[in-house]
C-alpha positions as CSV (number, residue, x, y, z in Angstrom):
1,X,-24.8,-16.6,-10.0
2,X,-21.8,-18.4,-8.5
3,X,-19.5,-16.8,-11.2
4,X,-20.9,-13.4,-10.3
5,X,-20.3,-13.9,-6.6
6,X,-16.7,-15.0,-7.2
7,X,-16.1,-11.9,-9.4
8,X,-17.7,-9.7,-6.7
9,X,-15.3,-11.2,-4.1
10,X,-12.3,-10.6,-6.3
11,X,-13.5,-7.0,-7.2
12,X,-13.4,-8.0,-10.9
13,X,-17.0,-7.1,-11.9
14,X,-18.1,-4.8,-14.6
15,X,-19.1,-1.3,-13.3
16,X,-22.8,-2.0,-14.2
17,X,-24.6,-5.3,-13.5
18,X,-28.1,-6.2,-14.4
19,X,-29.7,-9.2,-12.8
20,X,-32.1,-9.5,-15.7
21,X,-33.1,-13.0,-16.4
22,X,-31.8,-14.3,-13.1
23,X,-34.3,-15.7,-10.6
24,X,-33.0,-14.4,-7.3
25,X,-35.5,-15.1,-4.5
26,X,-35.0,-14.1,-0.9
27,X,-31.9,-16.2,-0.1
28,X,-30.0,-15.4,-3.2
29,X,-30.8,-11.7,-2.9
30,X,-29.4,-11.7,0.7
31,X,-26.3,-13.5,-0.5
32,X,-25.8,-11.0,-3.2
33,X,-26.2,-8.1,-0.7
34,X,-23.4,-9.6,1.4
35,X,-21.1,-9.9,-1.6
36,X,-21.9,-6.4,-2.9
37,X,-21.3,-4.9,0.5
38,X,-17.6,-5.8,0.3
39,X,-17.1,-5.0,-3.4
40,X,-15.2,-2.0,-4.8
41,X,-15.6,-2.4,-8.5
42,X,-19.4,-2.3,-8.9
43,X,-21.0,1.1,-9.5
44,X,-24.6,0.3,-10.7
45,X,-26.7,-2.7,-9.7
46,X,-30.0,-3.3,-11.6
47,X,-32.5,-5.4,-9.6
48,X,-35.6,-4.4,-11.5
49,X,-38.6,-6.8,-11.5
50,X,-37.1,-9.3,-9.1
51,X,-40.1,-9.5,-6.8
52,X,-38.0,-8.3,-3.9
53,X,-40.0,-8.2,-0.7
54,X,-40.0,-5.4,1.8
55,X,-37.9,-7.2,4.4
56,X,-35.1,-8.0,1.8
57,X,-35.2,-4.4,0.7
58,X,-33.9,-3.5,4.2
59,X,-30.9,-5.7,3.5
60,X,-30.3,-3.8,0.2
61,X,-30.2,-0.5,2.1
62,X,-27.9,-1.9,4.8
63,X,-25.5,-3.1,2.1
64,X,-24.9,0.6,1.4
65,X,-23.6,1.2,4.9
66,X,-20.6,-0.9,4.0
67,X,-20.2,-0.1,0.3
68,X,-19.2,3.5,-0.6
69,X,-18.7,2.6,-4.3
70,X,-22.2,1.9,-5.4
71,X,-23.7,5.0,-7.1
72,X,-27.0,3.6,-8.4
73,X,-29.4,0.8,-7.5
74,X,-32.4,0.2,-9.7
75,X,-35.3,-1.3,-7.9
76,X,-38.3,-0.7,-10.2
77,X,-41.3,-3.0,-10.0
78,X,-40.5,-4.8,-6.7
79,X,-42.6,-5.4,-3.6
80,X,-40.8,-2.8,-1.5
81,X,-42.6,-1.0,1.2
82,X,-42.3,1.2,4.3
83,X,-39.5,-0.9,6.0
84,X,-37.3,-0.5,2.9
85,X,-38.1,3.2,2.7
86,X,-37.1,3.7,6.3
87,X,-33.9,1.7,5.9
88,X,-32.9,3.7,2.9
89,X,-33.7,6.9,4.7
90,X,-31.5,5.8,7.6
91,X,-28.6,5.0,5.3
92,X,-29.0,8.4,3.6
93,X,-29.1,10.2,7.0
94,X,-26.0,8.2,8.1
95,X,-24.1,9.1,5.0
96,X,-24.8,12.8,5.1
């Protein structure tokens, strides 16, 4: 995880990253959001089956307010809910 954060900071990541096999949890997901928000090399982030809670889903949406380079985020099988949905809707409305 530390290596990935360093590469995100230096804009040296692959275009597609899957967090498969990495136990993120709330704190690590929020740290990841802050790093991705500033990154310009990442285009697709897969966070499937990470048990991401609704409140952290809001951070994922807010990350897109600062990152214009992400084209796809995969969030299948997480615990996202209405707060995340509203946050993503707000980001989409802002970016229109």
